[in-house]
N, C-alpha and C positions, 0 to 999 in steps of 0.2 A: 597866294603865291603866284607869281607871274613870271613868264619867260622874258628875255631881253627885249622882245618886240612888243611887250605889253599884253600879249595874249596869255590866258591862264595856262599853267603847266599841269601835266598829269600827275596825280598823286599815287605813289607806289608804296604798298605796305606789305611787309613780309608776314605770312600766315603760318609759317613753319613748314618743315619737310621740303624746303627748297621751292615752295610755291609763293607767288607774289600776286597780289590783287592791285590792279592799276585802275584808278578812277579817272576816266577820260574827261576832258573839258566839256562844259555845257555847250550844246549845239552840235556836238559830234554825232555821227551816225550811231555810234555805240556808246553805252553807258560805262561798261567795264571791260577790261581785258584780264584774263587769268593766265599767268605764265607758270607752267608746270614742268617739272623735270622729265615727265613721261606722259603718255596718253592717260586720260582719266576715264575710268570704267563707268560706262553708262552715259557719258556726255556725247551725244550725237548732234552734229550741226544740222541746220536746216537743209533740206534737200529740194532743189529746184525741180520744177515740172519738166518732164521729158515726154517723148512721143507716146509712150504707153503707160507712163506713171504720173500720178498726180503729185502736186507739191506737198511736202510734209514739213511741219514745224519742227524745230530742233527741241532738244530736251529743255524742260522748264526748270529753272534754278531759283530757289528761294534764297535771297541774299539781302541781309539787313532788313528783313521784314517785307521786302518787295519781291515781285515775281518778274524774272527775266528769261529770255530765250537764248540758247546757244545758237547764235546766228551764223558763226563761221569758226572753223578750226583749221589750223595750218601749222606746219613746223615753225618753231621760233626763229626769228631773224638772226639770233646768235649762232644758229646751227645745231644747238642741242635743246631738247625739250619741245614742248608744244605750247601754242597760244590759242586761247579760246576767247572769242569776242561775244560779249553779251549785250543785248538791247532789251528795252522794256517789252513786256509780253503784250501781244495783241489779243485782247480778250475774246475775239471772235473765233479763234481757232481752238480745237479740242486739245487737251493736254494728253500726250502719249507717253510721257516719261517725266518724273519729277524727282529732283534731288535737292538737298539742303546743302548750303556751302557757307563755311566760316571757319574760325579758328578751331572750334571743337571738332567739326567734321574732318578737317585736315589732320588733326591729332589722332582721331579714331582711325582714319585711313592709314596713317603711318604705322600705328600699332598693329593693324590687321596685316599690313604688308610685311612688317617685321615678323609677325607670327607665321605667315605663309613661308617666308624664307627660312625660318627656323625649322618648320616642319619639313621643308624640302631637304634641308641639310640632314635632318634626322633620318628621313626616308633614304637618302643616299647612303648613310652609314648603315642603316638597317639592311639595305641591299647587299652590302659587303658582308654583313653578319648573317645573311639568310640561312646558311647551313646550320648555324646554332639556333637561330630563331625557329626554324622548322622542327626542332626537337621539343620545343615548349608545348605546354597544353594547348589544345585547339582553341579554347576560350581566350587564352592570352594572345594567340595569333590573331584572332578576330578583333580583339580590342586594339591591337597595334595597327591593324588595317583601318579601323575607323579613325584612329587618332592621326596616323601618318600617311595613310593612303597606299601603303605597300601591300599588294594582294597576299592574303594569308595562304591561299592554296599554292601560290608560287613559292613561298618560303618552304612549305612542306615538300613540294616537288624538288627543289634544289637540295634540301637536306636529305631527302630519300635517295636521290641519284648519287650523291657523294657517299652516303652511308652504304649504299649497295655496292659501289665500286670498292670501297675500303674493305668491307666485311667479306665480299667475295674473294678479293685478293688474298686476305689472311687465311680464309678457309682453304683455298687452293694451295697456298704455300704449305699449310699444315698437312694436307693430304700428300703433297709431294714429299715432305719430310718423313712422313710415316711409311711411305713406300720405298724410300731411297735406301740403298745398301748401307750408306754411312750418313748419319745426321750431321748437319751443319750446326755447330754449337750456337752460332749467333741467331739461328732461326728455330731453335728447339722449342721456344715458347709458343710457336704457332701450332704445334701439335696439341697442346693442352687448351689452346684458345679456339679449337674447332667448334665445340658446342656453342660458345657465345657468338662466334662468327656466323654460324649457321642460323642462329636465332635472328641476328640482325639482317641477314640476307632475306629471310622470309618476311620479317617485319617491314623492311624497306620496300619489298615488292607490294605488300598490302598498302603501305602509305602512298606509293606511286599510283596504285589503282584508285585510291580514294581521291587523290589530288587531280588525276586526269579524268576519271569517269564521273565523279560526283562534284568536282570543283570545290571541295571543302578541305579545311586544314585537319591534320591529325598529327599529334605529337608522338614521341617515342616513349614507350612505357618506362624504361629505366630512368628517364628524365621526368616524364609527366607525373608518375605516381608519387615519388618522393616530394617533388615541388608542391603538388596539390595537398598531400597529407600534412606537410610542414605548415603550409599556409592555413589550412583549416584548424590545426591544433593551436597555432600561434594566435589565430583570431579568437579562439575560445579562451586561451589562457590570459590574453590581454584585455579581457572584459573588466569593467569596474568591479572593485572588491565590495560588492553588495549583493543582496538577494537578487537573483536573476528574475526580471519581470517577464511578462508575456512577449513583449516585442524583442527583447534581447534573446530569449529562448528561440523565437522563430528565426531570428537572424542567424543564429548558430546552426539551426537545422537546415536553413536554405544553403548555407555555406557547405555543409556536409553533403547535401543532395547534389549540388553543383560539382563538388569534388569527385563524388563516387558515381556519377551518372553512368559512365560506361559499364560499371559493375552492377548497378541496380537494374540494368537492362536484362540481367539473367532472371529476374523475378517473373512470376506468372502474370498474365494479362490483368487480372483483377487488382492485384497489388500495385502494378504500375499505373493503372487508371486512378486509384486512390491517391497515389503520389502526385499525379498530374493535376488532380483536383485541388490538392492541398498546396502544391508548389507550382505555380503557373510556368516558371522557367524550365520545368522538367518536361522534356519532349520524349514521349514513349518510343516513337519510331527511331529517333536519333539515338536514344539509349540502347534500343534493341540492336540497331545496326552496329554500334561500337562494340557491344558485347559479343555479337556474332563474329566480328572481325578478330577480336582478341582470342576468342575461343578457338577459331580456326587456326590462328597463328600458333598457339600453344599445342594444338592437336597435331599439326603438321610437324612441328619441331620434335614433339615427344615420339611420334611414329618414326621419324628419321633416326633420332638418337638411339631409341630402344632397338630399332631394326639393326643398326650398325653394331650394337653390343651383342645382339643375338648371333650375328654372323661371326663375330670374332671370338666371343666367349659366352656361349649360351647359358642363361640362368633363368630360373622360374620368374623372378621378379621382373625381368625385362620382358618376358612374354605377357605377364599381367599388365604391365604398363603399356605395351603395344596394343593389346586388345582394348584396354580402357580408353586410350588415346584415339584409337580408331572409332570406337563408339561415339565419343564426344565429337569427333570430326564429322561423322555422319549426321549427328544431331545438329551441328552447326550448319551443315549444308541444308538440312530441312528447314531450320529457322531462317536461313537466308532466303530460301524460296518463299516462305510466308511473308517475310519483310518486303520482298519485291512486289508482292500483291497487296501491300498496305496493311498487313496483319501483324499483330504483336504476339509473339510466342516465346514463352520462357524456357529455361533450361533446368535440367535436374540439379545443376549446381546452385540454382536459386534457393534450394532448401536451406543452404548454409547462411543465406542472407535474410531469411524471414525474421529472426530476432531483431536485426538492425532495422528492418523496415517497420516493425511494430514500434520501436522506440521513436523513429522519425515521425510516425503518424499518431503517436500518443497525444 
């Protein structure tokens, strides 16, 4: 193919994704020109020598089985995109970067770009849904962080802040209604909602501390526990209708250990050590920390609720609950101090979990 003046014309071929490969005429300084709609990752042009810097060769490009150098890169003459000029590689220079180029590589880059854009869109939607995501189990928040890049601890932080604001507002309205000479019928429900609101106030404060001080995610128990239990039960029920082999049985046990890790942290040190040996994903210190936090939350809630009932309508059962909750709160404080020193310490409540631990370790 020749131009009107008899000289050979450049051959331009579309490789996909808006990229074109131009084969330049023989005798030209460059062998190829690549026209791309945007800058190409990893394609660095030759850098000339400067006063304090030596000359560096551009990226090496494998094209049609031959080796070329990115000698020049500049904005395309059309005003959009970039043009890369390739020339045969000088074998005397070391290769500092190597890429392959062709139809397959362009298609792969296009697919990777589409995947990145999809993950970015999903991350943007996830940011809007952060208050709900922050209620999910911590393991799910970590998985979303790995897949979409949205920080799991940030989701917990946002969810905890909003939860604290709403629950504190409901609790204060309920207190105001209970003390008012005449109740507002439209807000009467806030009086009965005070115990639940108080729970979420304390839980939100704990989740805030975990997100800010430890930089880790933590879900809300009323969401985390049902979701985890349903998932574990469904995983067991949806197994093939055949005799359960060793691998299937282990998979089920691993699922239950992951689901119940915050509860299994109540077990004594020796039992937790055996669980860690049998199930590598089980982290003793993490399980202990989670169990200490939840034990502290329920102890504080129980002390506050039982104390309020004792003040308004003293009963023996409320006094017993107050003393028991106080003892568990002190135990949680002691376990927290041990955890901060890197030690695992169980709770008296772990006695109720020993039969389950024996089944998991059988």
